[in-house]
C-alpha positions as CSV (number, residue, x, y, z in Angstrom):
1,X,3.5,23.1,-6.5
2,X,1.8,19.7,-6.7
3,X,0.9,18.4,-10.1
4,X,-1.5,15.7,-11.1
5,X,-1.1,14.0,-14.5
6,X,-3.8,11.8,-15.9
7,X,-3.3,9.1,-18.5
8,X,-5.1,6.1,-20.0
9,X,-8.0,7.8,-21.9
10,X,-8.9,6.9,-25.5
11,X,-11.6,5.5,-27.8
12,X,-13.4,2.4,-26.8
13,X,-16.5,0.6,-28.0
14,X,-19.6,0.3,-25.8
15,X,-19.2,-2.5,-23.3
16,X,-15.4,-2.1,-23.3
17,X,-13.0,-1.1,-20.6
18,X,-10.4,1.5,-19.8
19,X,-8.1,2.1,-16.9
20,X,-7.2,5.7,-16.1
21,X,-4.2,6.6,-14.0
22,X,-3.4,9.8,-12.2
23,X,0.1,10.3,-10.9
24,X,0.9,12.9,-8.3
25,X,4.3,14.7,-8.2
26,X,4.5,15.0,-4.4
27,X,5.0,12.4,-1.7
28,X,2.3,14.2,0.3
29,X,-0.2,12.4,-1.9
30,X,-0.9,10.0,0.9
31,X,-2.4,12.9,3.0
32,X,-5.2,13.6,0.5
33,X,-8.5,12.1,-0.5
34,X,-8.4,11.7,-4.3
35,X,-11.3,12.1,-6.6
36,X,-12.3,11.5,-10.2
37,X,-14.6,13.9,-12.0
38,X,-15.8,14.2,-15.6
39,X,-17.1,16.8,-18.0
40,X,-19.0,16.2,-21.2
41,X,-19.4,18.9,-23.8
42,X,-22.0,21.4,-22.8
43,X,-22.4,19.9,-19.3
44,X,-21.1,20.8,-15.9
45,X,-18.2,18.9,-14.4
46,X,-19.6,16.1,-12.2
47,X,-18.3,13.8,-9.5
48,X,-17.5,10.2,-10.4
49,X,-15.6,8.6,-7.5
50,X,-13.4,9.4,-4.5
51,X,-11.1,7.4,-2.3
52,X,-9.8,8.5,1.1
53,X,-6.2,8.5,2.1
54,X,-5.9,5.0,3.4
55,X,-8.3,3.6,0.7
56,X,-10.7,2.6,3.4
57,X,-13.6,4.8,2.4
58,X,-14.8,4.9,-1.2
59,X,-17.7,6.8,-2.8
60,X,-19.2,6.5,-6.3
61,X,-21.8,8.4,-8.3
62,X,-24.9,6.3,-8.9
63,X,-24.3,6.5,-12.6
64,X,-21.0,4.5,-12.4
65,X,-21.6,2.3,-9.3
66,X,-21.0,-1.3,-10.1
67,X,-19.1,-0.5,-13.3
68,X,-16.2,1.7,-12.2
69,X,-13.6,1.0,-9.5
70,X,-11.4,3.6,-7.9
71,X,-8.1,2.5,-6.2
72,X,-4.9,4.0,-5.1
73,X,-1.3,3.0,-4.6
74,X,0.3,5.3,-2.1
75,X,3.8,3.9,-2.7
76,X,3.5,5.0,-6.4
77,X,1.6,8.3,-5.6
78,X,-1.0,7.1,-8.1
79,X,-4.8,6.8,-8.2
80,X,-6.6,4.7,-10.7
81,X,-10.1,4.4,-12.2
82,X,-11.0,1.1,-13.7
83,X,-14.0,1.6,-16.0
84,X,-15.9,-1.5,-17.2
85,X,-19.0,-1.9,-19.3
86,X,-18.6,1.6,-20.7
87,X,-21.5,3.4,-22.2
88,X,-21.7,6.3,-24.7
89,X,-22.9,8.5,-21.9
90,X,-19.6,7.9,-20.1
91,X,-17.8,9.9,-22.9
92,X,-16.2,13.0,-21.3
93,X,-12.9,14.5,-20.2
94,X,-11.9,12.8,-17.0
95,X,-10.1,14.7,-14.3
96,X,-8.4,13.7,-11.1
97,X,-8.2,16.0,-8.2
98,X,-7.1,16.1,-4.6
99,X,-8.8,17.3,-1.4
100,X,-8.0,17.5,2.3
101,X,-11.7,17.9,3.2
102,X,-13.2,15.1,1.1
103,X,-16.6,14.8,-0.4
104,X,-18.2,15.3,-3.8
105,X,-18.2,19.1,-4.1
106,X,-15.8,20.5,-6.8
107,X,-14.9,23.5,-4.6
108,X,-13.4,21.2,-2.0
109,X,-10.7,20.0,-4.4
110,X,-7.7,22.3,-4.6
111,X,-5.5,20.7,-7.3
112,X,-6.6,19.3,-10.6
113,X,-5.0,17.5,-13.5
114,X,-5.3,18.5,-17.1
115,X,-7.8,15.8,-18.0
116,X,-7.8,12.8,-20.3
117,X,-10.4,12.2,-23.0
118,X,-12.6,9.1,-22.9
119,X,-14.8,8.5,-25.9
120,X,-17.2,5.5,-26.0
121,X,-18.5,4.9,-29.5
122,X,-19.0,2.2,-32.0
């Protein structure tokens, strides 16, 4: 069964940067659109960004557009989320997930990582 493992979370001051990584265990990684989601305490999990198989089509939530960049390295079976100019409201557990269908809806994603905590605080 495919596994997704996130890393790179941590504590950062407002205005700082972090780079999240998500490594997939299977070489079929290249067949999937990959997404990043986040969930803050007491809130629903929300879409952050997605990138299609070839990397040619990328989508961002309005709240992160211009600050976050999603990318992927199919040779390494890894998707990244570069987060710049972080704000306290970006604090959440960040999850990567994969989908054949694509899009922003959580139910379209069939495999999820365990999540990595991002805390933005001074």
